[in-house]
N, C-alpha and C positions, 0 to 999 in steps of 0.2 A: 576858348573858355568864355562862357557867357557871363556878362556882368550886368547887374541891375543898375540902370542909369538913373531912372527916376520913376516914382509912382505917380500916376495921373488918375483923374476921375473923369470919365466921359459919361454924362448922363444923357440918355437917349429918349426923346419923346416929341410929341407934337404940341407946340404952343401957339401955332397959328401965324408964324412968320412966313414970309414969302420964300425964304431959302434957308439952308443950314448956315449957321454962323458958329465957327469953332472958337472957343475961348481958351487961349493959352494951351493948346494941345501941342507940346513941343515935338518936333520931328515927324508929325503926321499932318498931311494936307487933306482936308475934308471937302469934297465937292458938293454939288447941288443934288439933293435927294429927290427921288420920285416916289409918289404914293398913289395907290389905286385900290379899289375894292368897294363892296357894297356896304361895309360897316365903317369906312373911314369918314370921319367928320370933315376931313380936308382931303383934297385931291391934287394931282399933278406935282408941282414942286413946292408944296406948302408945308412940308415937314418942318417943325420948329427947331429952335436952337439946340445944338448939342452942347451941354454945359459940362464944365470940368471942375470938380472940387475934390480935393483930398483923395486922389486915386480911384475915383468912381466915374464911370462913363454912363450918362443918362440920355435916353432917347424918349422924348414925349410922343406917345403914340396916338392919343386921341381917337381910340376905337370905341364905338358904342353901338348898342343894339337895343331896340325897344319893341316889345310885343304888346299890342293892344287887345282889348276884349273882343273886337270884331275879327281878329286874325285867326288863322288856323292854329292848331295846338303846337305846331313846330315852326320856329323861325330861325334861320341861319344868317350869319353875316361874316364877311371876311375882309381882311385888309393886308396888303403887301407893301413893303417899302424896300428901296434900294438906295444905299449910301456909298458913293464912290470915295475911296481913300487911297492915298499914296504915302507909304512909310519911307522915311529918309534912308538913303543908302547906308549900309552898315548897322541898321537897327531893325528890330521887328516889334510888332504889337502883340501883346498877350492879354486876352480877356478871360476872366474867371468868375465863377460864382454868379450866375445869371439869376435875376429876380424880376418878377412881374408884379405890378401894383395896380389895383383897380377897385371898383365898387359894384355892388349888386343890390337890387331892391326887387325881391321875388314875391309874387302873390302866392297864396296857399297852393301847395302841391305843384309848384313850378320848379323845374330844375335848370341849372346853368352849367354848361360845359365850356371850358376855355382850353384852347390849345395854342401854343406859341412855339415857333421854331426860329432860331437865329443861326445863320450860317454864312460862310464865304461862298460866293458863286462857284459851282463846280465841286463842292465838297458836302459831305453829310453834316447836318447841323445838330445843335443841342435843343431838346424839346422840353417844354413845361406843359404838364397836363393838370387841370384842376376841375373839380366838380363839386357842386353844392345843390341841396334841394330843401325847399321850404316844406314844413310838415303840413298836415291837414288842418291844423288849428290856427296858425298864425303866419303872417308875412315874415320873410327873412330879409333883414337889412344889415349889410356889413361891408366893411372895407377888407380887401384881402391883399396878402403879400405871400406869394408862392415862388419857389425857385429850386434850382439844382446847384450843387457844389461841383467844383472841378473846372477844368479847362473848357472854355466855350469856343475860343478861337486863338490860334497861334499862327501868325503870318510867316511867310518866308522873309528873309532879310531883304530890305529895300522893295518890298512888294507893292504893286498896284493891284487893288482888289475892289470888289463890290461886296459890301456887307449887306446881307438881305435878311428880311424878317417876314414870316407868314403868321398871321394870327386869325383864329376862327372862334366865334362865339355862337353857341346854340342855346336857345331858350325853348323849353318844351313843357307841355302840360299846363295846368292852371287855367283859370277863366278870366282873370283880371289882368290889368296892365302890369308888366314887369320890365325891368331894365337891367342891363349889365354893361360894364365898360372895362377897358384896359387903358389906364391913363398914362403909364410910362413903364419903361424897361430900364434896368440898371445892371451894370457889371463892374467888377473891379478891373482896372486897366493899368498896364505897366508897359513902359518902353524898355526894351532889353537890347544891349549891345551884342553884335554878332562878332566881337573880337576873337582873337586866337584862343 
């Protein structure tokens, strides 16, 4: 019989620190993350601190793409991260209700497409897809918060795993400077006992 031991918040994102620092994530050891890709503002092991507040896991992602007036009408950027984790024996980690937070500043007739997938290495992941377009009359400036409900990740009891993320941003159309970013990803997090 599974027992809910305690709710945790793991906030995932890139803040610019040299390595991941887990704050009071009971029963889960978090290793040094790796980051790479054309739209990552940071590279290597520079993924920022995973913070924990009130049952939310937050990963600062710091993914950004800029298209200038001199560039082709289509620009793509991607960023991947890997976070090694070890759940204590007798417990498992449950992540639910994935959300992505970012900003966009699109010139007239420019579209922004975001795709994000979070998954455990070797398994199919949860995907977020979002799309916006500026009209022909004005620039579109906005912050966004998009997500999916339900289970994102449920580890085996006492699992050692790599939590992975793939993010892509595509800016297309328009003739003036446009930008888009994915600032952080968040999910509800819970430690569950694997007792009888």
